[in-house]
C-alpha positions as CSV (number, residue, x, y, z in Angstrom):
1,X,229.4,208.1,33.3
2,X,229.4,205.8,35.8
3,X,229.4,205.6,39.1
4,X,231.4,204.1,41.8
5,X,230.0,200.8,44.1
6,X,229.0,202.5,47.2
7,X,230.6,200.1,50.4
8,X,228.5,198.0,51.9
9,X,228.5,198.6,55.7
10,X,230.2,195.3,55.8
11,X,233.6,196.3,54.4
12,X,232.9,200.2,55.1
13,X,236.2,201.7,57.8
14,X,234.6,202.6,61.4
15,X,234.5,206.2,62.4
16,X,231.7,205.7,65.7
17,X,233.3,205.1,68.4
18,X,231.7,202.1,70.6
19,X,229.7,202.5,74.0
20,X,231.2,201.1,77.4
21,X,228.5,198.7,77.0
22,X,229.6,197.1,73.4
23,X,233.0,197.6,75.2
24,X,231.8,195.5,79.1
25,X,230.3,192.7,76.5
26,X,233.1,192.4,73.9
27,X,235.3,191.7,77.4
28,X,233.4,189.2,78.4
29,X,233.6,187.3,75.0
30,X,237.4,187.4,75.4
31,X,237.2,185.9,78.6
32,X,234.9,183.2,77.6
33,X,237.5,182.9,75.1
34,X,240.9,183.5,77.0
35,X,240.0,181.0,80.3
36,X,239.4,177.5,78.7
37,X,242.0,178.8,75.9
38,X,244.8,179.1,78.5
39,X,243.8,177.4,82.2
40,X,243.3,174.2,80.7
41,X,247.0,174.4,79.1
42,X,248.5,175.7,81.7
43,X,246.9,173.9,84.9
44,X,244.7,171.1,83.9
45,X,246.9,169.1,81.1
46,X,250.1,169.2,82.3
47,X,249.0,167.4,84.8
48,X,246.6,165.0,83.4
49,X,249.5,164.5,81.7
50,X,252.2,163.7,83.9
51,X,249.5,161.6,85.7
52,X,249.4,159.2,82.7
53,X,253.0,159.1,81.4
54,X,254.9,160.3,84.6
55,X,257.6,159.2,83.5
56,X,258.1,160.6,79.1
57,X,255.9,163.8,81.1
58,X,258.2,166.6,79.4
59,X,257.8,164.3,75.4
60,X,254.5,164.4,75.7
61,X,253.4,166.8,76.7
62,X,255.4,168.7,73.7
63,X,253.6,165.7,72.0
64,X,250.2,166.9,72.9
65,X,250.8,170.5,72.6
66,X,252.3,170.8,68.6
67,X,249.1,168.4,67.9
68,X,247.0,171.6,69.7
69,X,248.6,174.1,67.4
70,X,249.3,172.2,64.1
71,X,246.1,172.5,63.5
72,X,245.7,176.0,63.1
73,X,248.4,176.5,60.9
74,X,245.6,175.6,58.3
75,X,242.0,176.4,60.4
76,X,242.6,179.4,61.3
77,X,243.5,181.1,58.5
78,X,240.5,179.4,56.2
79,X,237.9,180.0,58.6
80,X,238.9,183.1,58.4
81,X,238.7,184.0,54.7
82,X,235.5,182.2,55.2
83,X,234.0,183.9,57.7
84,X,235.0,186.8,55.5
85,X,232.9,185.6,52.7
86,X,229.5,184.9,54.7
87,X,226.8,186.1,54.2
88,X,223.2,186.4,55.7
89,X,221.0,188.0,57.2
90,X,222.9,187.0,61.0
91,X,226.2,189.3,59.6
92,X,229.9,188.0,58.5
93,X,231.4,187.3,62.2
94,X,228.4,185.5,64.3
95,X,227.7,182.2,63.2
96,X,231.4,181.6,64.2
97,X,231.8,182.9,67.2
98,X,228.4,180.5,68.1
99,X,229.4,177.7,66.0
100,X,233.0,177.9,67.5
101,X,231.7,178.1,71.2
102,X,229.4,175.1,70.9
103,X,232.1,173.1,69.4
104,X,234.8,174.6,72.3
105,X,232.1,173.4,75.1
106,X,232.4,169.4,73.5
107,X,236.0,169.5,73.4
108,X,236.8,170.9,77.0
109,X,233.8,167.7,78.0
110,X,235.6,164.9,75.9
111,X,239.0,165.9,76.9
112,X,238.7,165.7,80.8
113,X,237.5,161.7,79.8
114,X,240.5,160.7,78.5
115,X,242.9,158.9,80.0
116,X,245.1,158.3,77.5
117,X,248.4,160.7,75.9
118,X,246.1,160.0,72.6
119,X,242.7,160.8,73.9
120,X,244.0,164.0,75.3
121,X,246.1,164.7,71.6
122,X,242.4,164.5,70.0
123,X,241.0,166.3,72.3
124,X,243.5,169.0,72.2
125,X,243.2,169.4,68.8
126,X,240.3,169.3,68.8
127,X,239.9,172.0,70.8
128,X,242.4,174.3,68.9
129,X,240.1,174.0,65.5
130,X,237.2,175.5,68.0
131,X,239.2,178.8,69.2
132,X,240.0,178.8,65.6
133,X,236.9,179.2,64.5
134,X,235.7,181.1,67.2
135,X,239.1,183.6,66.5
136,X,238.2,183.9,62.7
137,X,234.8,185.9,64.0
138,X,235.7,188.0,67.2
139,X,239.4,189.0,66.2
140,X,238.3,191.3,63.1
141,X,235.5,193.0,65.1
142,X,237.8,195.7,66.3
143,X,238.9,196.7,63.2
144,X,235.1,196.1,61.5
145,X,233.5,198.2,64.6
146,X,235.8,200.3,66.8
147,X,237.7,203.1,64.9
148,X,241.4,203.4,65.2
149,X,242.4,206.2,67.6
150,X,239.4,204.0,70.0
151,X,241.3,200.3,69.0
152,X,244.2,201.3,71.7
153,X,242.0,201.4,74.7
154,X,239.3,198.6,73.6
155,X,242.3,196.3,73.0
156,X,244.1,196.9,76.7
157,X,240.3,196.7,78.4
158,X,239.8,193.4,75.8
159,X,243.3,191.5,76.7
160,X,242.8,192.0,80.7
161,X,240.6,188.4,80.2
162,X,244.3,186.9,78.5
163,X,246.5,188.4,81.3
164,X,244.3,187.8,84.0
165,X,242.3,184.7,83.4
166,X,244.7,182.1,84.4
167,X,244.2,183.4,88.0
168,X,240.5,183.3,87.5
169,X,240.6,180.1,86.1
170,X,242.6,178.8,88.5
171,X,241.1,179.6,91.2
172,X,237.9,178.8,90.1
173,X,239.5,175.3,89.4
174,X,240.0,175.0,92.9
175,X,236.0,174.7,94.0
176,X,236.0,171.9,91.9
177,X,237.6,168.6,92.3
178,X,238.3,165.4,89.1
179,X,239.8,166.4,85.7
180,X,235.6,165.6,84.2
181,X,234.1,168.6,86.7
182,X,237.0,170.8,86.3
183,X,236.7,170.4,82.3
184,X,233.0,170.6,82.6
185,X,233.6,174.3,84.1
186,X,236.0,175.9,81.4
187,X,233.0,174.6,79.3
188,X,230.9,177.4,80.3
189,X,232.5,180.3,79.5
190,X,232.5,180.4,76.1
191,X,228.7,181.7,76.6
192,X,229.6,184.6,77.1
193,X,230.8,185.0,73.4
194,X,227.4,183.5,72.1
195,X,226.1,186.1,74.3
196,X,228.0,188.7,72.9
197,X,227.4,187.6,69.3
198,X,223.8,187.1,69.6
199,X,223.8,190.9,70.7
200,X,227.1,192.8,68.8
201,X,225.6,194.4,65.4
202,X,226.9,192.6,62.7
203,X,226.0,193.5,59.1
204,X,226.0,191.2,56.6
205,X,227.4,191.0,53.5
206,X,226.0,191.4,50.0
207,X,226.3,188.3,48.3
208,X,227.8,190.8,45.3
209,X,230.5,192.3,47.2
210,X,231.4,188.8,48.3
211,X,234.5,187.9,46.5
212,X,235.0,184.5,44.5
213,X,236.5,181.1,46.7
214,X,238.9,178.5,45.0
215,X,241.7,176.2,46.7
216,X,243.6,177.9,45.2
217,X,242.4,181.7,46.2
218,X,243.1,179.7,49.5
219,X,246.7,179.0,49.5
220,X,247.3,182.3,47.9
221,X,245.9,183.9,51.0
222,X,249.0,182.3,52.9
223,X,251.3,184.8,50.2
224,X,251.6,188.6,51.9
225,X,253.9,190.3,49.2
226,X,256.5,191.4,51.3
227,X,257.3,194.4,48.2
228,X,252.9,195.3,48.7
229,X,252.6,195.0,52.2
230,X,256.3,195.1,54.0
231,X,254.4,197.1,57.1
232,X,251.9,194.0,57.1
233,X,254.7,191.2,56.9
234,X,256.9,192.8,58.9
235,X,254.6,193.1,62.3
236,X,253.8,189.8,62.0
237,X,258.0,188.6,61.5
238,X,258.1,190.8,64.8
239,X,255.6,189.2,66.5
240,X,256.5,185.6,65.3
241,X,259.2,186.1,67.5
242,X,257.7,188.0,70.4
243,X,255.5,184.8,70.5
244,X,258.6,182.6,70.2
245,X,260.6,184.2,73.0
246,X,257.3,184.2,75.4
247,X,257.1,180.3,74.8
248,X,260.0,179.4,75.7
249,X,260.1,181.7,78.4
250,X,256.4,180.3,80.1
251,X,256.1,177.2,78.5
252,X,257.9,174.7,80.8
253,X,257.1,176.7,84.0
254,X,255.9,173.5,85.9
255,X,258.1,171.2,85.0
256,X,261.1,174.4,86.6
257,X,259.0,174.9,89.0
258,X,258.8,170.8,89.9
259,X,262.2,169.7,88.2
260,X,264.5,172.8,88.9
261,X,263.6,174.7,92.7
262,X,261.9,171.1,93.7
263,X,258.8,173.4,95.4
264,X,257.1,170.5,97.4
265,X,260.4,170.2,98.9
266,X,261.3,173.4,99.6
267,X,258.0,174.6,101.7
268,X,256.9,171.1,102.2
269,X,252.9,171.0,102.3
270,X,252.6,173.0,99.2
271,X,251.8,171.0,96.3
272,X,253.8,172.8,92.5
273,X,250.4,173.6,91.4
274,X,250.3,176.0,94.2
275,X,253.6,177.5,93.4
276,X,252.3,177.8,89.5
277,X,248.9,179.8,90.7
278,X,251.5,182.3,92.2
279,X,253.4,183.0,90.3
280,X,250.9,183.1,87.6
281,X,248.7,185.6,89.8
282,X,251.4,188.1,90.0
283,X,252.6,187.5,86.8
284,X,249.1,188.4,86.1
285,X,248.2,191.4,87.6
286,X,251.6,193.1,87.1
287,X,250.0,192.9,83.2
288,X,246.7,194.2,84.4
289,X,248.6,197.5,85.8
290,X,249.8,198.5,82.7
291,X,248.0,196.2,80.0
292,X,245.1,199.4,80.3
293,X,247.5,202.3,80.4
294,X,249.6,201.7,78.0
295,X,246.5,201.2,75.5
296,X,244.4,204.3,76.2
297,X,248.7,205.8,76.2
298,X,249.0,204.2,72.7
299,X,245.6,206.1,71.2
300,X,246.4,209.0,73.6
301,X,250.2,209.4,71.8
302,X,249.0,208.4,68.2
303,X,252.5,205.7,68.8
304,X,252.7,202.2,69.3
305,X,256.0,201.0,67.8
306,X,258.0,202.6,70.8
307,X,255.2,201.4,73.5
308,X,255.7,197.3,71.6
309,X,259.7,197.9,71.6
310,X,259.7,198.5,75.3
311,X,257.5,196.1,76.5
312,X,259.0,193.8,74.5
313,X,263.3,194.5,75.7
314,X,261.7,194.2,79.9
315,X,260.0,191.3,78.5
316,X,263.8,190.1,77.9
317,X,265.0,191.6,80.5
318,X,262.6,189.3,83.1
319,X,264.1,185.7,82.0
320,X,267.6,186.6,82.7
321,X,267.2,186.7,86.0
322,X,266.2,183.3,86.3
323,X,269.1,182.1,84.0
324,X,271.4,183.0,86.4
325,X,270.0,182.5,89.8
326,X,267.1,180.0,89.1
327,X,265.9,180.3,93.3
328,X,262.3,180.7,94.3
329,X,262.2,184.6,95.1
330,X,263.7,185.3,91.5
331,X,260.8,183.7,89.7
332,X,258.7,186.2,92.0
333,X,260.3,188.7,90.2
334,X,261.0,187.8,87.1
335,X,257.0,187.1,86.9
336,X,256.2,190.7,87.5
337,X,258.8,192.1,85.3
338,X,257.5,189.5,82.8
339,X,254.2,191.1,83.6
340,X,255.1,194.9,83.3
341,X,256.5,194.4,79.3
342,X,253.7,191.9,78.4
343,X,251.2,194.2,79.4
344,X,252.7,197.2,77.4
345,X,253.5,194.9,74.7
346,X,250.3,193.2,73.9
347,X,247.2,195.5,73.8
348,X,249.3,198.0,71.5
349,X,251.1,195.1,69.3
350,X,247.0,194.3,68.1
351,X,246.5,197.8,67.4
352,X,249.4,198.3,65.3
353,X,248.8,194.9,63.6
354,X,244.8,196.1,62.8
355,X,246.2,199.3,61.0
356,X,248.6,197.3,58.8
357,X,245.8,194.6,57.4
358,X,245.8,195.1,53.6
359,X,242.3,195.0,52.8
360,X,239.1,195.3,54.6
361,X,237.4,192.8,52.6
362,X,239.8,189.4,54.6
363,X,239.8,191.3,57.2
364,X,238.8,187.8,59.0
365,X,241.7,186.7,57.2
366,X,244.5,188.9,58.2
367,X,243.8,189.1,61.7
368,X,243.4,185.1,61.6
369,X,247.3,185.3,60.1
370,X,248.6,187.4,62.6
371,X,247.0,186.0,65.0
372,X,248.8,182.8,64.0
373,X,251.8,183.5,64.3
374,X,250.7,184.4,67.6
375,X,250.7,181.0,68.0
376,X,252.1,178.9,65.3
377,X,255.4,179.5,68.5
378,X,253.7,177.0,69.8
379,X,254.4,174.7,67.9
380,X,257.6,175.4,67.6
381,X,258.8,175.2,71.3
382,X,258.2,172.5,72.2
383,X,261.3,170.7,70.1
384,X,263.4,173.4,70.6
385,X,262.8,173.0,74.3
386,X,263.7,169.4,74.3
387,X,266.5,169.9,72.6
388,X,267.5,173.3,74.6
389,X,266.8,171.1,78.2
390,X,268.3,168.0,77.0
391,X,271.3,168.5,75.4
392,X,272.1,172.6,75.6
393,X,272.6,173.8,78.6
394,X,269.3,173.0,80.7
395,X,266.9,175.9,81.9
396,X,269.6,177.7,81.7
397,X,270.2,178.0,77.9
398,X,266.3,178.0,78.0
399,X,265.7,181.1,79.8
400,X,268.5,182.9,77.9
401,X,266.9,182.1,74.1
402,X,263.5,183.6,75.4
403,X,265.5,186.6,76.1
404,X,267.3,187.0,73.2
405,X,264.0,186.4,71.3
406,X,262.0,188.9,73.2
407,X,264.8,191.3,72.5
408,X,265.1,190.4,68.7
409,X,260.9,190.9,67.8
410,X,261.3,193.9,70.0
411,X,263.7,195.6,67.4
412,X,261.9,193.8,64.5
413,X,258.8,196.6,65.2
414,X,260.5,199.9,64.3
415,X,260.5,197.9,60.3
416,X,257.1,199.1,60.5
417,X,257.4,202.1,58.5
418,X,253.0,203.4,58.4
419,X,252.6,203.6,62.0
420,X,254.2,205.6,64.1
């Protein structure tokens, strides 16, 4: 009688709870990723492009954003699949986090000295690729090391940098002047990822357990059978629609403050960047106020779908006031409501996704696909927004589209059956 092969530690389901030291370093690693991911695209690149091409800033920004997002379509699943198959004594995840961090630092420095839209687009392309490489190692760490019953609270704490990173980063940008210096400041944050990678436990994958890789295998990785894995497909669909709604409601906020509210005329002596930082600040504080609590609550109740649904509906409600009454006070109210809903949605949705991954041997690739569903909408947001802003009613229609997408994404989460 033959014995079943022993599953190596790298592929086993985690059962031991992680401690506070591990959690603290993991949170810092997420700060090292999300601050340089969010702050340049929110504060630096729009202003950089506006200085380079004042008349065509909306179209140029759309093009640059698309260049960065498109790279993830290929690189995210490819890096995830290769990460799953990485062997060696340093583990599967660690090499990708370190290599991606170094590439990220170089891309940020490069982008900071560009004086053409094409140069900024190239920097964005490389920077986005670096984040895909980092994500290949960092994203599967939770399903690799954290038991199901602890994932909500772990991801709640881990998404605090995602929620509050723009405020912290925006304030730090005020310490230095000039795009080159500001980008260099952002380039210091990936070192936090390196620290986590060096100190984390990353069991190596034995060569005999490495799945073969080929172009056909990689391309097949894009095809997740709805019949074999319906819950994973529905979870990704919900995440994609929610990302589309969130992007439509937030990506063009710098131009909304400038072109609709005329912030600098409304508050003489202040810049549009000051107003943007205030909007982001109240939004992030609202997000942080709910993100950890909602993750902890989903663990305690064992119910994730209801919280994801409530978060999505709240995000939809937040966009309606901006469509009906685009004033400065209403902008702040909407930012708070959006933050409350986004905080509930953010950690719980990621915890839900980790519970419906198709196979333990492909956690990196499958988490990359799931994360791609959150970033891929940003490929579609710029062209959609350009059409809506130009021909279909302007910012009012844009915010109504945002509300509709967020509501639809919230409804789709009920199609996930295996998670309560």
